[in-house]
N, C-alpha and C positions, 0 to 999 in steps of 0.2 A: 504493500500500500504506500510505500515511499516512492519518491521519484516523480516522474512526470504525471501530472494530472491531479491525483487525489490529495496529496499532501496532508495526511492524517495528523502529522505533528503540528500543523498550523491551525487546527480546528478549535483549539482552546478547550477541548473536552478534558476534564480532569477526573470525573467520576468513572471508575472502571466499569460500572454497570451500564452506563450510557454508551461507552465505547464498545462493550460486548454486544449491546443491542444493535448498534450501528453496523458492526461487522456481520451480525446474524442477518440483518435485513439485506445487506449487500450480497451475502452468500445465497439467500433465497432468491433474490432478484436475478442473480447470475444463472442459477439453476433453471429458473423459469424461462429466461431468455434462451438458454441453450436448448432446453427441451422443446420450446416453441419452434426454434430453427430446425431441429431434427424432424419434428412433425411436418413442417412445411416442405422440407426436402423430400420426405417420404411421399407426400401428396403430389409433388411434381413428377415423381418417377412413374406414377400410375397413369 
């Protein structure tokens, strides 16, 4: 999460629970986007 784009260290989040929730939401969002892309790819093959 460091480097280009997200810059987690600059978010000023200090509560570990909030950081944990943020990372959980990002992980769920990534999985949803990935699975949606896989589904669309499978639909185009048919």
